[in-house]
C-alpha positions as CSV (number, residue, x, y, z in Angstrom):
1,M,0.0,0.0,0.0
2,H,2.8,2.3,0.8
3,T,4.6,1.5,-2.4
4,T,1.4,2.3,-4.4
5,N,1.0,5.6,-2.8
6,L,4.6,6.5,-3.5
7,R,4.2,5.7,-7.2
8,R,1.1,7.9,-7.4
9,A,2.9,10.7,-5.7
10,R,5.8,10.5,-8.2
11,L,3.4,10.4,-11.1
12,L,1.7,13.5,-9.7
13,V,5.0,15.3,-9.5
14,I,5.8,14.4,-13.1
15,L,2.5,15.6,-14.3
16,L,2.7,18.8,-12.4
17,T,6.2,19.4,-13.8
18,V,5.1,18.8,-17.4
19,F,2.1,21.1,-16.9
20,A,4.4,23.8,-15.5
21,L,6.8,23.5,-18.5
22,F,3.9,23.6,-20.9
23,T,2.4,26.6,-19.3
24,A,5.8,28.4,-19.4
25,A,6.1,27.5,-23.1
26,C,2.7,29.0,-23.8
27,G,3.7,32.1,-21.9
28,D,6.8,32.5,-24.1
29,D,4.7,32.1,-27.2
30,D,2.3,34.9,-26.0
31,D,5.3,37.2,-25.3
32,T,6.7,36.5,-28.7
33,T,3.4,37.1,-30.4
34,E,3.0,40.4,-28.6
35,A,6.5,41.5,-29.6
36,D,6.0,40.4,-33.1
37,S,2.7,42.1,-33.2
38,G,4.2,45.3,-31.9
39,S,7.0,45.1,-34.5
40,D,4.4,44.6,-37.3
41,S,2.5,47.7,-36.2
42,T,5.6,49.7,-36.2
43,A,6.7,48.5,-39.6
44,A,3.4,48.9,-41.3
45,P,3.6,52.7,-41.9
46,A,7.1,52.3,-43.4
47,A,5.7,49.7,-45.8
48,E,2.9,52.1,-46.7
49,E,5.4,54.8,-47.3
50,E,7.5,52.6,-49.6
51,S,4.4,51.7,-51.6
52,A,3.1,55.2,-51.8
53,E,3.4,56.8,-55.3
54,E,5.5,59.9,-55.9
55,P,3.4,63.1,-56.4
56,A,2.6,63.6,-60.1
57,E,4.8,66.2,-61.8
58,A,3.2,69.4,-63.2
59,P,2.6,68.9,-66.9
60,A,5.2,70.5,-69.1
61,L,4.2,73.9,-70.5
62,E,3.0,74.0,-74.1
63,G,1.8,76.6,-76.4
64,S,2.8,79.7,-78.5
65,I,3.2,83.3,-77.4
66,A,3.4,86.3,-79.7
67,V,5.1,89.5,-78.4
68,S,5.2,92.7,-80.4
69,G,6.0,96.4,-80.0
70,S,9.1,98.5,-79.4
71,S,12.3,97.9,-81.3
72,T,14.1,99.4,-78.3
73,V,12.6,96.8,-75.9
74,F,13.0,94.0,-78.4
75,P,16.6,92.9,-77.4
76,I,15.5,92.5,-73.8
77,V,12.5,90.4,-74.5
78,Q,14.2,88.4,-77.3
79,K,16.9,87.3,-74.9
80,Q,14.4,86.4,-72.2
81,A,12.3,84.5,-74.8
82,E,15.4,82.4,-75.9
83,E,16.3,81.6,-72.3
84,F,12.7,80.7,-71.4
85,A,12.2,78.5,-74.5
86,A,15.4,76.7,-73.8
87,A,14.0,75.6,-70.4
88,N,10.5,75.1,-71.8
89,P,10.9,73.5,-75.3
90,G,7.1,73.1,-75.6
91,V,6.6,76.8,-75.7
92,A,7.3,78.7,-78.9
93,I,7.7,82.5,-78.5
94,S,7.9,85.0,-81.4
95,V,9.1,88.5,-80.7
96,D,9.1,91.3,-83.2
97,G,9.8,95.0,-83.0
98,P,7.8,97.1,-85.5
99,G,7.4,99.9,-83.0
100,S,5.5,100.8,-79.8
101,G,2.5,102.1,-81.7
102,D,2.2,99.1,-84.0
103,G,2.5,96.8,-80.9
104,A,-0.1,98.8,-79.0
105,A,-2.5,98.4,-81.9
106,L,-2.1,94.6,-81.9
107,F,-2.3,94.4,-78.1
108,C,-5.4,96.6,-77.8
109,D,-7.2,94.6,-80.6
110,G,-6.6,91.5,-78.5
111,E,-4.3,89.9,-81.1
112,I,-1.3,89.4,-78.8
113,P,-1.0,88.8,-75.0
114,I,2.2,90.9,-74.5
115,G,3.1,94.3,-75.9
116,N,6.4,96.2,-75.5
117,A,6.7,100.0,-75.5
118,S,9.6,102.4,-75.2
119,R,7.1,104.9,-73.8
120,A,3.8,104.5,-71.8
121,Y,0.8,103.6,-73.9
122,K,-1.1,106.7,-75.0
123,D,-4.6,107.4,-73.7
124,S,-6.0,107.0,-77.2
125,E,-4.4,103.5,-77.4
126,L,-5.8,102.5,-74.0
127,E,-9.3,103.7,-75.0
128,T,-9.1,101.1,-77.8
129,C,-8.2,98.5,-75.2
130,A,-11.2,99.5,-73.1
131,A,-13.5,99.5,-76.0
132,N,-12.4,95.9,-76.8
133,G,-12.8,94.8,-73.1
134,I,-9.1,94.3,-72.6
135,E,-7.7,94.8,-69.1
136,F,-4.0,95.4,-69.1
137,I,-1.2,95.1,-66.5
138,E,1.5,97.8,-66.9
139,I,5.0,96.8,-66.0
140,R,8.0,99.1,-66.0
141,R,11.0,97.2,-67.4
142,G,14.1,99.3,-67.3
143,I,15.7,102.7,-68.3
144,D,17.0,103.9,-71.6
145,G,18.7,107.0,-72.8
146,I,17.7,108.2,-76.3
147,S,21.1,108.8,-77.8
148,V,21.8,111.5,-80.4
149,I,24.4,110.1,-82.8
150,T,26.5,111.1,-85.7
151,S,29.2,109.4,-87.8
152,A,32.3,108.2,-86.1
153,N,34.2,110.4,-88.6
154,N,32.4,113.6,-87.6
155,N,35.0,115.6,-85.5
156,A,33.2,118.9,-85.9
157,V,30.5,118.3,-83.4
158,E,30.8,116.9,-79.8
159,C,27.8,118.3,-78.0
160,V,24.4,119.6,-78.9
161,S,21.9,121.5,-76.8
162,F,18.1,121.0,-76.9
163,S,17.9,124.3,-78.8
164,Q,20.3,123.1,-81.4
165,I,18.4,119.8,-81.8
166,Y,15.2,121.8,-82.2
167,A,16.8,123.9,-84.9
168,L,18.0,120.8,-86.7
169,L,15.2,118.4,-86.3
170,S,11.9,120.2,-85.5
171,E,9.3,120.9,-88.2
172,E,10.7,124.4,-88.4
173,A,13.9,122.9,-89.8
174,T,12.1,121.2,-92.7
175,G,14.2,121.6,-95.8
176,F,17.5,122.3,-94.0
177,D,20.2,120.2,-95.7
178,S,23.2,121.7,-93.9
179,W,24.0,121.9,-90.2
180,A,24.7,125.6,-90.7
181,D,21.2,126.2,-92.0
182,A,20.1,126.0,-88.3
183,N,22.2,128.9,-87.2
184,A,19.8,131.6,-88.5
185,L,16.9,129.8,-86.8
186,L,18.9,129.6,-83.5
187,A,19.5,133.4,-83.6
188,E,15.8,134.1,-84.3
189,M,14.8,131.8,-81.4
190,G,17.0,133.8,-79.0
191,S,19.4,130.9,-78.4
192,A,22.9,131.5,-77.1
193,A,24.1,128.1,-78.4
194,G,27.2,128.2,-80.6
195,E,27.1,128.1,-84.3
196,L,26.9,124.7,-86.1
197,P,29.4,123.7,-88.8
198,D,28.8,124.2,-92.5
199,A,28.5,120.5,-93.5
200,P,25.9,118.4,-95.2
201,L,23.0,117.3,-92.9
202,D,21.9,113.7,-93.5
203,I,19.2,112.6,-90.9
204,F,18.3,109.1,-90.0
205,G,15.9,108.1,-87.2
206,P,12.8,106.1,-86.2
207,G,9.4,106.8,-87.8
208,E,6.1,107.8,-86.3
209,E,5.3,104.1,-85.4
210,S,8.1,104.2,-82.9
211,G,8.0,105.0,-79.2
212,T,11.5,106.4,-79.6
213,F,10.1,108.9,-82.1
214,D,7.3,109.9,-79.7
215,S,9.6,110.1,-76.6
216,F,12.2,112.1,-78.4
217,G,9.6,114.6,-79.6
218,E,8.1,114.9,-76.1
219,I,11.4,115.1,-74.2
220,V,13.3,117.4,-76.5
221,I,11.1,119.3,-79.0
222,E,8.2,119.9,-76.7
223,A,10.5,120.9,-73.9
224,V,11.9,123.7,-76.1
225,A,8.4,124.7,-77.2
226,K,7.1,124.9,-73.6
227,G,9.9,127.1,-72.4
228,K,11.6,124.4,-70.3
229,T,15.0,125.1,-71.7
230,G,15.2,128.8,-70.9
231,L,14.0,130.3,-74.2
232,D,11.4,133.0,-74.3
233,T,8.3,131.3,-75.7
234,E,6.3,134.5,-75.3
235,A,8.4,136.2,-78.0
236,R,7.6,133.7,-80.7
237,D,5.7,130.5,-81.5
238,F,7.4,127.2,-81.3
239,V,6.3,123.9,-82.9
240,K,6.1,120.6,-81.0
241,T,6.6,118.3,-84.0
242,I,9.6,116.6,-85.7
243,R,10.4,117.5,-89.3
244,P,9.0,114.9,-91.8
245,D,11.8,115.1,-94.4
246,Y,14.4,112.6,-93.1
247,T,15.2,108.9,-93.7
248,S,13.1,106.9,-91.2
249,S,13.0,103.2,-90.4
250,P,11.4,101.1,-87.7
251,N,14.7,99.1,-87.6
252,D,17.4,100.5,-85.5
253,N,20.1,98.6,-87.3
254,V,19.0,100.3,-90.6
255,I,19.2,103.7,-88.9
256,I,22.8,102.8,-87.7
257,E,23.7,101.9,-91.3
258,G,22.5,105.3,-92.5
259,I,24.5,107.1,-89.8
260,A,27.6,105.2,-90.8
261,S,27.0,106.0,-94.5
262,S,27.5,109.8,-94.1
263,D,30.4,111.5,-92.4
264,T,28.2,114.4,-91.1
265,S,25.0,112.4,-90.3
266,L,22.6,113.0,-87.4
267,G,20.1,110.8,-85.8
268,W,18.7,109.2,-82.7
269,V,18.2,105.7,-81.4
270,G,18.0,103.8,-78.0
271,F,21.2,103.6,-76.0
272,A,21.8,99.9,-76.4
273,F,21.9,100.2,-80.2
274,A,23.9,103.4,-80.1
275,K,26.5,102.0,-77.7
276,E,26.9,98.9,-79.8
277,A,27.3,101.0,-82.9
278,E,30.0,103.2,-81.2
279,E,31.9,100.1,-80.1
280,A,31.8,98.8,-83.7
281,G,33.1,102.2,-85.0
282,E,29.9,102.9,-86.9
283,A,28.7,105.9,-84.8
284,K,29.6,108.5,-82.2
285,L,27.4,109.4,-79.2
286,L,27.0,113.1,-78.8
287,A,26.9,114.8,-75.4
288,V,23.7,116.7,-74.8
289,A,22.9,119.8,-72.8
290,K,19.4,120.6,-71.9
291,E,20.0,124.4,-71.8
292,D,22.2,126.5,-73.9
293,G,25.6,126.8,-72.1
294,G,24.6,124.0,-69.8
295,E,26.6,120.9,-68.9
296,C,27.2,118.5,-71.8
297,V,26.4,115.0,-70.6
298,V,27.3,111.9,-72.5
299,P,24.9,108.9,-72.2
300,T,26.3,106.2,-70.0
301,P,24.6,103.6,-67.7
302,E,25.4,105.9,-64.8
303,T,24.2,109.2,-66.3
304,I,21.1,107.6,-67.6
305,A,20.2,105.9,-64.3
306,S,20.7,109.2,-62.4
307,A,18.7,111.1,-65.1
308,D,21.7,113.5,-65.5
309,F,21.5,112.6,-69.1
310,P,18.5,114.7,-70.2
311,I,16.9,112.3,-72.7
312,S,16.4,109.4,-70.3
313,R,13.1,107.5,-70.4
314,F,11.5,104.3,-69.0
315,L,10.7,101.1,-70.9
316,Y,7.4,99.2,-70.5
317,T,5.7,95.8,-71.1
318,Y,1.9,95.4,-71.2
319,V,0.2,92.1,-70.4
320,N,-3.3,91.1,-71.3
321,A,-4.7,90.1,-67.8
322,E,-7.3,87.6,-69.2
323,M,-4.8,85.9,-71.5
324,A,-2.3,85.6,-68.6
325,D,-5.0,84.1,-66.4
326,S,-6.1,81.6,-69.0
327,D,-2.8,80.6,-70.5
328,P,-0.2,79.1,-68.1
329,A,2.6,79.6,-70.7
330,V,2.0,83.4,-70.8
331,A,1.9,83.7,-67.0
332,A,5.1,81.6,-66.7
333,F,6.9,83.7,-69.3
334,V,6.1,87.0,-67.5
335,D,7.1,85.3,-64.2
336,Y,10.5,84.6,-65.9
337,M,10.8,88.2,-67.2
338,L,10.6,89.5,-63.7
339,S,12.7,86.8,-62.0
340,D,16.3,87.5,-61.0
341,A,17.5,85.5,-64.0
342,G,15.2,87.2,-66.4
343,L,16.1,90.7,-65.1
344,E,19.7,90.1,-66.0
345,S,18.7,90.5,-69.6
346,V,18.1,94.2,-69.1
347,T,21.7,95.1,-68.5
348,A,23.0,92.2,-70.6
349,V,21.7,93.9,-73.8
350,G,22.9,97.4,-72.8
351,Y,20.0,99.0,-70.8
352,I,19.8,100.1,-67.2
353,D,18.1,98.4,-64.3
354,L,15.3,100.2,-62.5
355,A,15.9,101.6,-59.0
356,E,15.1,99.0,-56.4
357,A,11.8,100.5,-55.3
358,D,10.6,100.7,-58.9
359,Q,11.6,97.1,-59.5
360,Q,9.8,95.9,-56.4
361,L,6.7,97.8,-57.5
362,A,6.8,96.2,-60.9
363,Q,7.1,92.8,-59.5
364,S,4.3,93.5,-57.0
365,V,2.0,94.8,-59.8
366,W,2.5,91.6,-61.7
367,A,2.3,89.2,-58.7
368,N,-1.0,90.8,-57.6
369,R,-2.3,91.2,-61.2
370,I,-3.0,94.9,-60.7
371,T,-4.7,96.2,-63.9
372,G,-4.7,99.7,-65.3
373,R,-1.9,102.3,-65.2
374,S,0.6,101.6,-62.4
375,F,3.5,103.8,-63.5
376,S,2.2,106.3,-66.0
377,G,-0.7,108.7,-66.6
């Protein structure tokens, strides 16, 4: 009996031991399962991140943009167009420079989204825009100095005053074919400017379609007619118009060719073209004095920027607000024009950067799509 009980006790111990080991093993499995489960929950987001698709890239820009207007502004925008098109091969940009007036006509008829001008659009031009329901954004681009030029071989003249320019190029000078013809008119005007040489007068300049023609007439001829140069406008009548009898062209390079063809030529173009012609030995930039006996100032980037050169003027671009809103390519191109990289084109082609405040205003006008006159009028 004792032996039987002992065997039962041993069997019970063995069973209890096995049960304990089994329970411990199950506990280990639970711990492992929890750890594995925790590991899985941590790894899941990473797996989701790895399987997530990359954001879709913005579609490449496509389309065509026509830009027209000022031959003076043309080099700036042409360079910007080439750089923009190189980065956006799906966009074709055509730029031409028939003149500010011709560009304004196309712009205000809704034929082009961007127009360039070497003077602010006229009220009459903007009335056409309004009649056609076109809202415009006016952007100032840079500064130019209208340069009075002659042949590189002309050593007889170094500086001209506004009075002398008036006596050579105003409508009162119609028919003058010698520089010296202006001397009698100068005396009759009461000018104290010195006498001009007895040499043939061959004139080359932009035509009436050009903003440079308009600006030159307003800044120089009208200044004399309004008494802003010290002459007595009460003693006689003055005209405000440029003589019609000269060789005109909308192409600045053609004007330069004419200047180079005559040793005693006279004309006017934008500074970038004049400077390039001077460096090529095709023309000479004349110093200009606003008043008789005043300081003769040669156009340079510094004198133009400071307005010490008296025939300085601003350059403009006009953007059709609706076309910019509906055409991503147009908006992107204007963005580039006003970017740091785009603005480098202004000085690269020979013009002068705006003052910082003016440049910031131009960028703000575009960024906020402000329509109407922002700089002129």
